[in-house]
N, C-alpha and C positions, 0 to 999 in steps of 0.2 A: 777840885781834883781832886780823886784820893791819898795818893801820893802827892803830889805840886803842893797845894793849897794847904796842906798842912805842915809843907817845909817850909812856904812863908817867904822874909827875907835871908832865915838864917841857911839862906844856903850851901850847901858842899863846897871848897876851896879847892881846887886844884894842885897837887903840891903837898897834900896833908896825910900825914900817917896814915889815920883808915876815914876810908874815904864812908861815908852818909848813905844805907841803902831806902835810896826809894820813898826819902823823906818819913820815914817811922819817928818817932817824938829820941828827941836827943839821950832820955833819962834811961830808954827803953830797950832803947841799942849798946848803951854802956854794959848794957846790964849783960845782956843776949850775947855782946861781943865778949863778956868777961868770961863765959862760961863757951866760951868756943875752943874747938881744939885747937892748937899750933897752928897746924896744915888750913886749914881754912879761916882763919887769923890771914896767914901769911897771902892767903888766895885774897881776902879784902886789900890789905898793905900797896900789895902790887897793882891793884886794878887801875886800867888806863884812861877810864870812862865808857868803852866800848863794852856796848852789849850786856847781856843785864850781869844783876850779882849774884854772890853767892846766895842761893833760893834760903838756907836756915838762917838768915839774918833778916828775913822777911816775918811776918806775921802769916799763921799758917791756916789760916784763914783768907788770902789773899795772893793771887799770884798779880805779875806784872806783865808786863806787853809783851814780854819776850816766853812770860808761861802761857799765856793767851793762843801765841801760834803753836804755840806745842799740843795746847788740845786742838785748837785749828789743824794741824797735820795729823796728831792722834785718827783724826779720822779719814782726813783727806792726803794721803802721805806722798803723793805727790803733785801735789798743788803747788804752784808759783806764787808768793808772795806778792801782791799790789798795795794793801794801802791796809794802817794801821789807826784808828783814833780813839780817842775816847772822849766820851761826854764827862763831866762829872758836876755838870749841874743840880745834876735832880734826881734822877735815880742813876748812880755810876756806872757806867756800862763802856765796851770795849766794843769796836767791829772788826770785824780782820774782812780783807778782802781777796781772795783769791781766784786763778783759775786753773785748771785740772781739765786734758779733753776737750777744749773744744767749750767747757761751758763757764759761766762765768759763777760764784760761788761766797756768798758774804753769810756771814756769822757773827750772830750778836752774842755778847757773853758778860757775864757780871764779875768785878772786880773778887766773887768767892769761887771764882774759874765755872761758875753753871750754866749751861748752853741758854740762854732762851728764844734759839729761833735760826735758822739754819733758809735760805732762797737760794735755788743753784735754777737756774735758766742758760741758755746758749749765748754764747758772746754774739753780740750785731756783728751783722758782714757788713765791712765797708761797701764801698761803690763800684769797685772795681769785684769783690768776691760777689756781689750780690748779681754782677750783669756776668761776672762766669758762672756762678750757679743756674744762671737761666740759658748759657749755652752747653751745660751738660760737664761741666766742671766742678765738682764737687772736692775732689780732693784740691783743688787749686786751691778756692774760698776758703777752705778750713787750714791750709799751711797760714794763706794769707792772714788768719784772725790768729791764729800758734804765734805768731813772728808779731804782731802786735800785745799780745799779752807779753809776751818775752822782754820785749821792748819799755813796760812798765814794773816785769818784776826786778825785787832787789831781796838781796841777806838782810835777817834781821839781826843778821853779828857782827856785818859791818858798820850799823851807825851809831851815831851818840847815844846815850840814852836821855831820856824825854825830860828827867830830872837836870842833867845838862845842858839840852837844849835851851831851859828855862835860863836860868842861871848866865848864859850866853843873852837873852834876852834881859834881863832884870839890867844887866850892866849896861846895857844900850838907853832903857827906858826909866828905870829906876826902881829898887831894890823893893819899894812898897808895892810894885804890881804882882798880883796872883796869875799864875794857866787856870783858868774854870777851862779848858778843853782844848785838844791840841790832835793834828794828824798827819802825819809823814806818808808822804808817796813824789813820786815825779812830778814835776810840773815843766815841759820843753826839757824833757830828758834830763835835767838836774832834780835828785832828788834833795828834799828840805822839808822841815817842818814846822806847820803854819800854826800859831798862837795864840788864842783868843783870851786875852789878858785884863783885868780891874784893878783899881783899885780901890781906896775905901774916900776917896771924893767925889766915885760917881765917871771918874775918867777911864777911859777903853783903851786897848791897844790889839793892833793886831800882826806880829812879829812873825816875820818868816828867815827861819837859818837850814843853813846848808846839814845832811842832816849826819855827814860826812866830818863836817871837817868844824862846824862849829860859826863858820861865817856867820854875819848875820847878811841877811838879804835885799829884805825893806820891813821898813815902820810905816803901821799907818797908825795917829792918834786922834780919837775923837773921841766927844763928853755923850757918857749915858743918857739916856732919856726918865732916867728911874733915879 
């Protein structure tokens, strides 16, 4: 994962005067922060771990999870976000999912901000919606789909950063574990991160973290075949 496993065991500590931004190396952060205007330094010092960090701290070539949502919303301004995921194992890529106007939208974005592809398709009818459609109530079916989408939607500004979720997971499974990929979405009405983690000895862990509070929801440990 582009920002998480560069951060590794040296994860950010809550209450520190300066919060590390998205896992960029310590030396680079220090140099950038020293040259940063006082008003931006104040913003970082008061950051509480929710939402995006000050953009100028990040490498200019990279975007964070909130940056890809901005890209997504620049094309679909009325869309509601239902899922964000990041796969850093091979070709680091974000996927943002949302809905707008009865359509499901999936967009794949490189960490550089480049859009790789977008898929737009009608949201599936539930059984009730399909039944009503057969009886001529198209509007009712659309309303049911919209309500389902709204129940899955969330505001990216409300969630803790993925680095914070990884920190919480490491406190549970050990600091040698690093997140290879993650996703955040609602599961049974609860907004959570799911992180796939691995350490140097071949152990793997799947950790679910509450995306609003940082509470550990579930941990599954396993040994890699490789």
